[in-house]
C-alpha positions as CSV (number, residue, x, y, z in Angstrom):
1,X,146.7,148.9,140.9
2,X,144.5,151.9,140.2
3,X,140.8,152.0,140.9
4,X,140.1,152.3,137.2
5,X,142.3,149.3,136.5
6,X,140.4,147.2,139.1
7,X,137.0,148.2,137.6
8,X,138.3,147.2,134.2
9,X,139.4,143.8,135.3
10,X,136.1,143.1,137.2
11,X,134.1,143.9,134.1
12,X,136.4,142.1,131.8
13,X,138.4,143.2,128.8
14,X,138.7,142.1,125.2
15,X,141.4,139.8,123.8
16,X,142.4,142.5,121.3
17,X,142.7,145.1,124.1
18,X,145.0,143.0,126.2
19,X,147.0,142.0,123.1
20,X,147.7,145.6,122.1
21,X,148.6,146.5,125.7
22,X,151.0,143.7,126.2
23,X,152.8,143.8,122.9
24,X,152.8,147.5,122.2
25,X,156.2,149.1,121.4
26,X,156.1,150.8,124.8
27,X,155.7,147.6,126.8
28,X,157.3,145.1,124.4
29,X,160.0,147.1,122.4
30,X,162.0,144.2,121.1
31,X,161.2,141.0,119.3
32,X,161.4,138.1,121.8
33,X,161.0,134.4,121.1
34,X,159.7,132.8,117.9
35,X,157.7,134.8,115.4
36,X,158.2,138.3,113.9
37,X,156.8,141.7,114.3
38,X,153.6,142.3,112.4
39,X,152.9,145.5,110.5
40,X,149.3,146.5,110.6
41,X,147.8,149.2,108.4
42,X,146.4,152.3,110.2
43,X,143.0,151.5,111.5
44,X,140.0,153.7,112.0
45,X,140.3,156.7,114.3
46,X,140.3,155.7,117.9
47,X,141.6,152.2,117.2
48,X,143.8,150.9,120.1
49,X,146.2,149.3,117.7
50,X,149.7,150.7,117.1
51,X,151.4,150.8,113.7
52,X,153.6,147.9,114.7
53,X,153.6,145.2,117.3
54,X,156.3,142.8,118.1
55,X,154.1,139.7,118.2
56,X,155.6,136.2,118.7
57,X,154.0,133.1,117.4
58,X,153.4,131.8,121.0
59,X,151.1,134.2,122.9
60,X,150.7,134.0,126.7
61,X,147.7,136.0,127.9
62,X,146.8,134.2,131.1
63,X,145.1,136.0,134.1
64,X,144.4,139.2,132.1
65,X,140.7,139.6,132.8
66,X,139.7,138.7,129.2
67,X,136.0,138.3,128.8
68,X,135.4,138.8,125.0
69,X,137.2,138.7,121.7
70,X,137.1,142.3,120.5
71,X,137.4,143.4,116.9
72,X,137.7,140.2,114.7
73,X,139.4,142.1,111.8
74,X,142.1,143.2,114.1
75,X,142.6,139.7,115.5
76,X,143.0,138.4,112.0
77,X,145.5,141.1,111.1
78,X,147.6,140.5,114.1
79,X,147.5,136.8,114.6
80,X,147.8,135.2,111.2
81,X,151.1,133.5,112.2
82,X,150.2,132.6,115.9
83,X,150.5,128.8,116.6
84,X,150.1,128.6,120.4
85,X,147.7,130.6,122.6
86,X,147.4,130.5,126.4
87,X,144.1,132.1,127.6
88,X,144.0,130.3,131.0
89,X,142.6,131.9,134.1
90,X,140.6,134.6,132.3
91,X,136.9,135.5,132.4
92,X,135.8,133.8,129.2
93,X,132.4,132.3,129.8
94,X,130.9,132.4,126.3
95,X,132.1,129.8,123.7
96,X,131.0,132.2,121.0
97,X,133.7,134.7,122.1
98,X,136.3,132.0,122.2
99,X,135.2,131.0,118.7
100,X,135.6,134.5,117.4
101,X,139.2,134.5,118.6
102,X,140.2,131.0,117.3
103,X,138.5,131.4,113.9
104,X,140.8,134.3,113.2
105,X,144.0,132.5,114.1
106,X,144.4,130.2,111.1
107,X,147.7,128.6,112.2
108,X,146.6,127.8,115.8
109,X,147.5,124.3,117.0
110,X,147.7,124.7,120.8
111,X,144.9,126.3,122.9
112,X,144.8,126.6,126.7
113,X,141.4,127.5,128.2
114,X,142.0,126.3,131.7
115,X,140.2,128.0,134.6
116,X,137.7,129.9,132.5
117,X,134.0,129.6,133.4
118,X,133.0,128.2,130.1
119,X,130.5,125.8,131.7
120,X,128.2,128.8,131.9
121,X,127.4,128.6,128.2
122,X,126.5,125.9,125.7
123,X,128.9,125.1,122.9
124,X,127.1,124.9,119.6
125,X,128.2,122.6,116.8
126,X,128.6,125.6,114.4
127,X,130.8,127.3,116.9
128,X,133.0,124.2,117.5
129,X,134.0,124.0,113.8
130,X,136.4,126.9,114.3
131,X,138.6,124.6,116.6
132,X,139.1,122.1,113.8
133,X,142.9,122.8,113.4
134,X,143.8,122.2,117.0
135,X,146.3,119.5,117.9
136,X,146.4,120.2,121.7
137,X,143.5,121.5,123.8
138,X,143.7,122.2,127.5
139,X,140.4,122.4,129.4
140,X,141.7,121.9,133.0
141,X,139.4,123.3,135.7
142,X,136.9,124.6,133.1
143,X,134.2,122.2,134.4
144,X,133.5,121.4,130.7
145,X,130.7,118.9,130.5
146,X,131.1,115.6,128.6
147,X,128.6,116.9,126.1
148,X,130.9,119.8,125.3
149,X,133.9,117.5,125.0
150,X,132.0,115.3,122.6
151,X,131.0,118.2,120.4
152,X,134.7,119.3,120.3
153,X,135.9,115.8,119.5
154,X,133.6,115.5,116.5
155,X,135.0,118.8,115.1
156,X,138.7,118.2,115.9
157,X,139.9,115.6,113.5
158,X,143.6,116.1,114.2
159,X,143.5,116.5,118.0
160,X,146.4,114.6,119.6
161,X,146.5,115.8,123.2
162,X,143.5,116.6,125.5
163,X,143.7,117.8,129.1
164,X,140.6,117.4,131.3
165,X,142.1,117.7,134.8
166,X,140.3,119.2,137.8
167,X,136.8,119.0,136.2
168,X,135.0,117.1,139.0
169,X,134.2,114.2,136.8
170,X,132.7,111.2,138.6
171,X,131.7,109.3,135.5
172,X,132.7,109.2,131.8
173,X,130.1,109.7,129.2
174,X,130.9,107.8,126.0
175,X,130.9,109.7,122.8
176,X,128.9,108.3,119.9
177,X,131.9,108.9,117.7
178,X,135.4,107.7,118.4
179,X,138.4,110.0,118.2
180,X,140.9,108.3,116.0
181,X,143.6,110.9,116.3
182,X,144.0,111.3,120.1
183,X,147.2,110.0,121.5
184,X,147.5,111.6,125.0
185,X,144.8,112.1,127.6
186,X,145.5,114.0,130.9
187,X,142.5,113.4,133.2
188,X,144.1,113.8,136.6
189,X,142.5,115.1,139.8
190,X,138.9,114.1,139.1
191,X,136.7,111.7,141.0
192,X,136.9,108.6,138.8
193,X,137.0,105.7,141.2
194,X,135.4,102.8,139.2
195,X,137.2,101.0,136.4
196,X,133.9,100.8,134.5
197,X,134.3,104.5,133.8
198,X,138.0,104.2,132.8
199,X,137.3,101.5,130.2
200,X,135.0,103.9,128.4
201,X,138.1,106.0,127.6
202,X,139.5,103.0,125.7
203,X,136.3,102.9,123.7
204,X,136.4,106.6,122.9
205,X,140.1,106.8,122.1
206,X,141.2,103.5,120.5
207,X,144.7,104.9,119.5
208,X,145.5,106.3,122.9
209,X,149.2,106.1,123.6
210,X,149.4,107.9,127.0
211,X,146.8,107.9,129.8
212,X,147.4,110.0,132.9
213,X,145.0,109.0,135.6
214,X,146.9,110.3,138.7
215,X,144.9,111.5,141.8
216,X,141.7,109.7,140.8
217,X,141.7,107.0,143.5
218,X,140.8,104.3,141.0
219,X,140.1,101.4,143.3
220,X,140.8,98.4,141.1
221,X,141.4,97.3,137.5
222,X,138.2,95.2,137.0
223,X,138.5,93.8,133.5
224,X,139.5,90.5,132.0
225,X,142.9,90.3,130.3
226,X,141.3,89.9,126.9
227,X,139.1,93.0,127.5
228,X,142.1,95.1,128.5
229,X,144.0,94.1,125.4
230,X,141.0,95.0,123.2
231,X,140.2,98.3,124.9
232,X,143.8,99.7,125.0
233,X,145.7,98.1,122.1
234,X,148.1,101.0,121.7
235,X,148.6,102.2,125.3
236,X,152.3,102.7,125.9
237,X,152.3,104.8,129.1
238,X,149.9,104.9,132.1
239,X,150.0,106.9,135.3
240,X,148.1,105.6,138.3
241,X,149.8,107.8,140.9
242,X,147.8,108.1,144.1
243,X,145.2,105.7,143.0
244,X,143.4,103.2,145.4
245,X,145.0,100.0,144.0
246,X,145.3,97.6,146.9
247,X,146.1,94.2,145.4
248,X,148.9,92.6,143.4
249,X,146.4,91.2,140.8
250,X,145.8,94.8,139.7
251,X,149.5,95.2,139.0
252,X,149.6,91.9,137.1
253,X,146.7,93.1,134.9
254,X,148.9,95.9,133.5
255,X,150.6,93.2,131.5
256,X,147.5,92.8,129.5
257,X,148.2,96.1,127.7
258,X,150.1,94.7,124.8
259,X,152.3,97.8,124.1
260,X,152.8,99.1,127.7
261,X,156.4,100.4,128.3
262,X,156.0,103.0,131.0
263,X,154.1,102.9,134.4
264,X,153.8,105.4,137.2
265,X,152.6,103.9,140.5
266,X,153.7,106.1,143.4
267,X,151.4,106.6,146.4
268,X,149.2,103.5,146.1
269,X,147.9,101.7,149.3
270,X,149.3,98.3,148.1
271,X,152.9,99.5,148.4
272,X,152.7,101.4,151.7
273,X,154.0,98.5,153.9
274,X,157.2,98.0,151.9
275,X,160.4,99.9,151.8
276,X,161.3,102.1,148.8
277,X,163.7,99.4,147.5
278,X,161.1,96.6,148.0
279,X,158.4,98.6,146.2
280,X,160.4,99.1,143.1
281,X,161.8,95.6,142.9
282,X,158.5,93.8,143.6
283,X,156.7,95.9,140.9
284,X,159.4,95.6,138.3
285,X,159.6,91.8,138.7
286,X,155.8,91.6,138.0
287,X,156.0,93.8,134.8
288,X,158.5,92.2,132.5
289,X,157.8,94.5,129.5
290,X,158.0,97.8,131.3
291,X,161.2,99.8,130.5
292,X,160.5,102.8,132.6
293,X,159.0,102.9,136.1
294,X,158.1,106.1,138.0
295,X,160.1,108.1,135.5
296,X,163.3,106.0,135.9
297,X,164.7,103.8,133.1
298,X,164.9,100.1,133.9
299,X,168.3,98.6,133.1
300,X,168.9,95.0,132.3
301,X,170.9,94.6,135.5
302,X,168.2,96.2,137.6
303,X,165.6,93.9,136.1
304,X,167.6,90.8,136.9
305,X,168.3,92.0,140.4
306,X,164.6,92.7,140.9
307,X,163.5,89.3,139.6
308,X,166.0,87.4,141.7
309,X,164.9,89.5,144.7
310,X,161.3,88.6,143.9
311,X,162.1,84.9,144.1
312,X,163.9,85.2,147.4
313,X,161.2,87.5,148.8
314,X,158.6,84.7,148.4
315,X,160.7,81.7,149.5
316,X,158.9,81.3,152.8
317,X,155.4,81.4,151.4
318,X,153.3,78.2,151.3
319,X,153.0,76.7,147.8
320,X,149.4,77.6,147.4
321,X,150.1,81.3,148.1
322,X,152.9,81.7,145.6
323,X,152.1,84.2,142.8
324,X,152.1,82.9,139.2
325,X,155.1,85.2,138.4
326,X,157.2,83.3,141.0
327,X,156.9,80.1,139.0
328,X,157.8,81.9,135.8
329,X,160.9,83.3,137.4
330,X,161.9,79.9,138.9
331,X,161.8,78.5,135.4
332,X,164.1,81.4,134.3
333,X,166.6,81.4,137.2
334,X,166.1,78.1,139.0
335,X,165.6,77.9,142.8
336,X,167.8,80.4,144.6
337,X,169.2,80.2,148.1
338,X,168.5,83.0,150.6
339,X,171.3,85.6,150.6
340,X,173.6,85.5,153.6
341,X,173.0,88.4,156.0
342,X,176.1,90.5,156.2
343,X,176.4,93.3,158.8
344,X,178.1,96.2,156.9
345,X,177.7,98.7,159.7
346,X,181.0,100.2,160.9
347,X,182.4,98.7,164.2
348,X,181.5,101.0,167.1
349,X,183.7,99.5,169.8
350,X,186.9,97.4,170.1
351,X,188.6,95.3,172.7
352,X,192.2,96.4,173.0
353,X,195.3,95.8,175.2
354,X,196.6,98.9,177.1
355,X,200.3,98.6,177.8
356,X,201.9,100.9,180.5
357,X,205.3,100.2,182.0
358,X,205.1,96.5,183.0
359,X,201.3,96.3,183.1
360,X,198.8,95.1,180.5
361,X,195.1,95.8,180.9
362,X,192.3,94.8,178.6
363,X,189.9,97.6,177.8
364,X,186.8,98.0,175.7
365,X,186.8,101.4,174.0
366,X,184.3,103.4,172.0
367,X,185.6,104.2,168.4
368,X,183.4,107.3,167.9
369,X,185.3,109.2,170.6
370,X,188.2,111.5,169.9
371,X,191.8,111.0,171.0
372,X,191.3,113.7,173.8
373,X,188.3,111.8,175.1
374,X,190.2,108.5,175.0
375,X,193.0,110.0,177.0
376,X,190.5,110.9,179.7
377,X,189.4,107.3,179.8
378,X,193.1,106.2,180.1
379,X,193.7,108.5,183.1
380,X,192.2,105.9,185.6
381,X,194.2,103.1,184.0
382,X,197.7,104.6,183.9
383,X,197.4,107.2,186.6
384,X,198.7,110.0,184.4
385,X,197.2,113.3,183.6
386,X,196.2,113.8,180.0
387,X,198.8,116.5,179.5
388,X,201.5,114.1,180.7
389,X,200.9,111.1,178.5
390,X,201.9,110.0,175.0
391,X,199.7,107.4,173.4
392,X,200.6,105.0,170.6
393,X,198.5,102.7,168.6
394,X,199.9,99.4,167.3
395,X,198.0,97.6,164.5
396,X,199.0,94.0,165.0
397,X,198.9,93.5,161.1
398,X,200.8,96.7,160.2
399,X,204.5,96.5,159.4
400,X,205.5,100.0,160.4
401,X,205.4,99.8,164.2
402,X,203.4,102.0,166.6
403,X,201.7,105.2,165.5
404,X,201.5,108.1,167.9
405,X,198.0,109.4,168.4
406,X,199.0,113.1,168.3
407,X,195.8,114.9,167.2
408,X,193.4,115.5,170.0
409,X,190.3,116.0,167.7
410,X,190.9,112.9,165.6
411,X,188.3,110.1,166.0
412,X,189.5,106.7,167.0
413,X,187.7,104.9,164.2
414,X,189.9,106.8,161.7
415,X,192.8,104.6,162.9
416,X,190.9,101.5,161.9
417,X,191.3,100.1,165.4
418,X,190.1,96.5,165.7
419,X,189.7,93.8,168.4
420,X,193.1,92.6,169.6
421,X,195.1,95.8,168.7
422,X,197.4,97.3,171.3
423,X,197.6,100.8,172.9
424,X,200.9,101.9,174.4
425,X,201.1,104.7,177.0
426,X,204.3,106.5,178.0
427,X,204.8,109.5,180.3
428,X,206.1,112.6,178.6
429,X,209.8,113.3,179.3
430,X,210.4,116.5,181.3
């Protein structure tokens, strides 16, 4: 990168400047993706615009050093059809400059402002009005204050998805006005440990469908069942990945969300002592309404297996320690007997009879060894060199007679040798 280019990036460039560079005929000669080329009338002398730009409806201008909007008339001329705009990881620190861009993109529904230092300025109400058409807004790692979020929410009547990850939130500040339109909230990787903060999200977003709380180390779900039902009446999906949940009562409380169908619960302390299979089955058995767990669909067969496993898992507990769910499942399936323990591991050794001339000797052999290795073991039994012996295996249940063990590299277990089978050794004829 040239010295001039470095200086330009350090001082910041305008949105319009970057747009013209990226989508000029020289750098972007063909139409790509949705949208059409936009014809722009000749501008004043010295204008950076070309006569024609191949501009798609989805613009990705991340990490371009953008600090300001540039000429608003040019933005309006170029971006009348743009619906999605990614401005993440730029140098935008003034909400007024963002407003100048957005107010001139009338079809805009998605805006990504992640990793811009916008916390360095105050968002005015008059400025926030320009965001009113947005349906999806991404403010990850922008360190946007709750006051800024509240101002935006008041002016975004159709906002459906909001991303507030990596903003170092330790508390949630309730907005005086509820957002009736928001369906999905990503608020991962913050410092929200106390459920008293999470419950405020239910108050602010009464129609919330999906709540992504991963990597917040929420320690417990401290609310009554009635309160959870009232706070999150429409919640269908929740992610508590890498939270601090450490007791089964917290898992049971998820049943208080009346419409909950999908749960993500990987990486919580409660499940660490269990095997992968036990974790899934024990959680599934406690959540009868959940149809997807950790991204995987729950089949009817898997649910029944999990619920039966749950009963057997708790058979040895004292009556006073049995969870309530155990008694519900006993009413459903009745009392179950423990499963018989069956060792399905392949047999590793066998006791066989070695026949040579008129002698019979019982021998315990390893089944993981090859025929060549087995012949070495037989040397001391039959007093023949490995090159001077022919070895036959007789399956006492097989109808076809002895099978010669010809192939030196073949493993003995591939012959299905079992206890009581017979090995015959003969000297090679000279």
